[in-house]
C-alpha positions as CSV (number, residue, x, y, z in Angstrom):
1,M,47.4,95.7,95.2
2,Y,45.6,95.1,92.0
3,R,42.7,97.5,92.4
4,T,45.6,100.2,93.5
5,L,47.6,99.4,90.4
6,M,44.3,99.4,88.1
7,E,43.1,103.1,89.5
8,R,46.3,104.6,88.9
9,V,46.2,103.3,85.0
10,L,43.1,104.1,84.7
11,A,43.7,107.7,86.2
12,G,46.3,108.3,83.6
13,A,49.1,107.9,85.9
14,F,52.0,106.5,83.1
15,S,52.2,108.1,80.1
16,P,51.8,106.2,76.4
17,G,55.2,104.0,76.3
18,A,56.1,104.4,79.7
19,R,58.0,101.8,81.3
20,I,56.4,100.6,85.1
21,D,59.6,99.4,87.0
22,V,57.8,96.6,89.6
23,N,60.6,97.1,92.6
24,E,60.4,101.0,92.0
25,I,56.4,100.3,92.9
26,A,57.2,97.9,95.5
27,A,60.0,99.8,97.4
28,A,57.2,103.3,97.3
29,D,54.0,100.7,98.4
30,G,55.9,98.7,101.1
31,V,55.6,95.5,99.5
32,S,57.6,92.6,97.7
33,P,57.3,92.9,94.0
34,T,56.2,89.6,93.8
35,P,52.3,91.1,94.3
36,V,53.6,93.8,92.1
37,R,54.4,91.4,89.5
38,N,51.4,89.6,89.9
39,A,49.0,92.7,89.7
40,L,51.0,93.6,86.7
41,N,50.0,90.5,84.9
42,R,46.4,91.2,85.4
43,L,46.2,94.1,83.9
44,V,47.7,92.5,80.8
45,G,45.6,90.0,80.8
46,A,42.4,93.1,81.0
47,G,44.2,94.5,78.3
48,L,45.5,97.7,80.3
49,L,49.2,97.2,80.0
50,V,51.3,95.6,78.0
51,S,54.5,93.6,78.4
52,H,57.7,92.7,76.5
53,S,60.0,89.7,76.8
54,N,62.8,90.2,79.6
55,E,62.3,94.2,79.3
56,G,59.4,94.3,81.5
57,F,55.9,95.9,82.1
58,F,54.7,99.1,79.8
59,A,51.5,101.5,79.5
60,P,50.3,101.1,75.7
61,I,50.3,103.5,73.0
62,L,47.3,103.8,71.7
63,S,46.5,104.2,68.1
64,E,43.8,106.7,66.5
65,Q,42.3,103.6,64.8
66,Y,42.3,102.1,68.3
67,V,41.1,105.1,70.3
68,R,38.6,105.5,67.0
69,E,37.5,102.0,66.9
70,L,36.8,101.9,71.0
71,Y,34.1,105.2,70.8
72,D,32.2,104.0,68.0
73,S,31.8,100.4,69.7
74,S,30.6,102.6,73.0
75,A,28.2,104.3,70.2
76,A,27.1,101.4,68.7
77,L,26.5,99.3,71.7
78,L,24.7,102.0,73.6
79,G,22.5,102.9,70.1
80,F,21.5,99.4,70.1
81,A,20.1,99.5,73.7
82,I,17.9,102.9,72.9
83,A,16.8,101.2,69.7
84,R,15.6,98.0,71.5
85,A,14.2,99.8,74.0
86,A,11.6,102.0,71.6
87,N,11.0,98.1,70.4
88,V,9.7,97.1,73.8
89,R,5.8,97.3,74.7
90,P,5.2,98.7,77.2
91,P,8.9,100.9,77.1
92,P,11.0,100.5,79.7
93,K,11.4,102.9,82.4
94,S,14.6,105.2,83.1
95,A,15.9,105.2,86.5
96,P,16.3,108.5,88.3
97,I,19.6,110.1,88.7
98,S,21.6,108.0,91.2
99,R,24.5,110.3,93.3
100,A,27.2,107.9,91.3
101,R,25.9,110.0,88.3
102,A,25.6,112.9,90.1
103,D,29.3,113.3,92.1
104,G,32.7,112.1,91.0
105,A,35.2,113.0,87.8
106,I,33.3,113.6,84.8
107,E,34.5,110.1,83.5
108,Q,33.1,108.4,86.0
109,R,30.3,110.2,86.0
110,T,30.0,109.2,82.0
111,E,30.8,106.1,82.8
112,A,27.7,105.8,84.9
113,A,25.1,107.1,82.8
114,F,26.2,105.0,80.4
115,R,26.1,102.2,82.1
116,D,22.1,102.9,82.8
117,I,21.2,103.6,79.3
118,M,23.0,100.1,78.7
119,Q,20.3,98.6,80.8
120,L,17.8,99.0,78.8
121,C,18.4,96.2,76.9
122,A,18.7,94.3,79.3
123,N,21.3,92.0,78.0
124,T,24.2,91.4,80.7
125,Q,26.3,90.0,78.6
126,L,26.3,93.6,76.3
127,C,26.3,95.6,79.6
128,A,29.5,93.9,80.3
129,A,30.6,94.4,76.8
130,L,30.3,98.3,77.4
131,D,31.9,97.9,80.7
132,D,35.3,96.4,79.0
133,I,35.4,99.7,76.3
134,A,34.8,101.8,79.1
135,L,37.6,101.0,81.2
136,R,39.7,100.4,78.0
137,L,38.9,104.3,77.4
138,R,39.1,105.2,81.1
139,P,42.6,106.8,80.2
140,V,41.4,108.4,77.3
141,R,38.4,110.0,79.0
142,V,40.6,111.4,82.2
143,H,42.3,113.6,79.3
144,E,39.2,115.1,77.3
145,S,38.5,117.8,79.5
146,G,41.7,119.0,78.4
147,V,40.0,119.4,74.4
148,I,36.4,119.3,75.2
149,V,35.2,122.5,77.4
150,N,31.7,121.6,77.9
151,G,31.5,118.1,78.2
152,A,29.6,118.1,81.9
153,A,27.0,120.4,79.9
154,E,27.3,117.6,77.5
155,L,26.6,114.6,79.7
156,R,23.9,116.7,81.2
157,R,22.0,117.4,78.8
158,I,22.3,113.0,77.5
159,L,20.6,112.6,81.4
160,R,18.5,115.3,81.1
161,V,16.3,113.8,77.6
162,Y,17.5,109.8,79.5
163,E,15.0,111.2,82.5
164,A,13.1,112.1,80.5
165,F,12.7,109.1,78.2
166,D,12.9,110.9,74.7
167,L,14.8,107.9,73.0
168,T,14.8,110.0,69.3
169,E,16.8,113.0,70.8
170,L,18.8,110.7,73.3
171,D,19.7,108.7,70.2
172,R,20.9,111.4,68.6
173,L,22.7,113.2,71.3
174,I,24.7,109.7,72.1
175,G,25.3,109.6,68.4
176,A,26.7,113.3,68.7
177,Y,28.7,112.8,71.8
178,H,30.4,109.8,70.0
179,R,31.2,111.2,66.7
180,R,32.4,114.2,68.7
181,R,35.5,112.0,70.1
182,I,35.7,110.1,67.3
183,R,36.6,113.2,65.4
184,L,39.2,114.8,68.2
185,A,40.9,111.7,68.6
186,S,44.5,112.3,67.3
187,E,44.2,115.2,69.5
188,L,43.1,113.2,72.6
189,L,46.2,111.0,72.5
190,A,48.2,114.3,72.0
191,K,46.9,115.3,75.8
192,M,47.7,112.1,76.8
193,Q,51.0,112.1,75.7
194,Q,51.7,115.3,78.2
195,G,50.6,113.2,80.8
196,D,48.9,116.1,82.4
197,P,44.8,115.7,82.3
198,R,44.0,119.2,83.2
199,P,41.2,121.0,82.2
200,A,41.5,123.3,78.8
201,A,42.2,126.8,79.6
202,A,38.6,128.7,80.6
203,A,40.0,131.2,77.4
204,R,39.1,129.0,75.0
205,P,35.6,129.8,73.8
206,A,33.1,128.0,75.1
207,G,31.1,127.0,71.4
208,E,34.9,125.7,69.9
209,R,35.4,122.0,68.4
210,A,31.3,121.9,68.9
């Protein structure tokens, strides 16, 4: 139940501020309210939901500052991993592109790619910190394609440079990736409020928001 509900939350199934009805979920899934409530409490502990006394569970209302800080933290951790790799002699090797990074939704491919890059720092605690940030960013990232039209091409460039182990260019691309999203935080939040993670209209010029 926990994983099922977590996937719903991460996929943006609940609009920001929406109340999550325990009994409604229990009836729809054919279970008792107790495992649903337990799962929701775990999601509160993970920072993916909020609860209010005597009011129940709610999808969090994210602030622009919070979203910007998440992207900024992701950039800082990845930048550190790249810098550390650049100072290692002999330098570490980049991993080949795995199927996990070639398939799936853009947000999942992004998380997998950044997880691989983060491993260049050879520090499991910092890798875990990036995983936590990625989890909190997932509900935002599922809406990126509604605001950023060339995100898939952007990720492909990052992966090509990573495979080539051009750390200087990788650092530049990672920085540009995150600065772009920090700049568009208000639009990403507006897209989340609509609760509709559809791609942006094809009519938008490819160079827009670059």
